[in-house]
C-alpha positions, 0 to 999 in steps of 0.5 A: 504477471507479477500480480498472478505470482503474488496471488499464488504466493499468498501475498495478496490481501491486507499487508498490515493487520489492524493491530499493527496499523494502530501501532504505526499510524502516528509515524506515517504522514498523510491522510490530511488535505494537502495543497493540491487536494486530499493526500492518499490514505496513509494506510494504503500508502504503507501497504503499497510500500510493504507490497513492493518490498515483498514482491520486488516489483517497481512502483509502476507495477502496483495493482491499480485496483488495489492501491489506485494510481500510484496511491 
């Protein structure tokens, strides 16, 4: 239901443009291998946080097809 509303509202798609990501990249941790395997992609993680902020949804409501399971 939330995903459908977001599609209609135009919130789907990439949240950060490439130029915005280039400026923020160095401030976002992640993208390296952690103790338990590879960490999630930092850009996808930040996109997920921004998606949540825009939508008002909960973390568990993130669309898995776009962000994976909890990023």
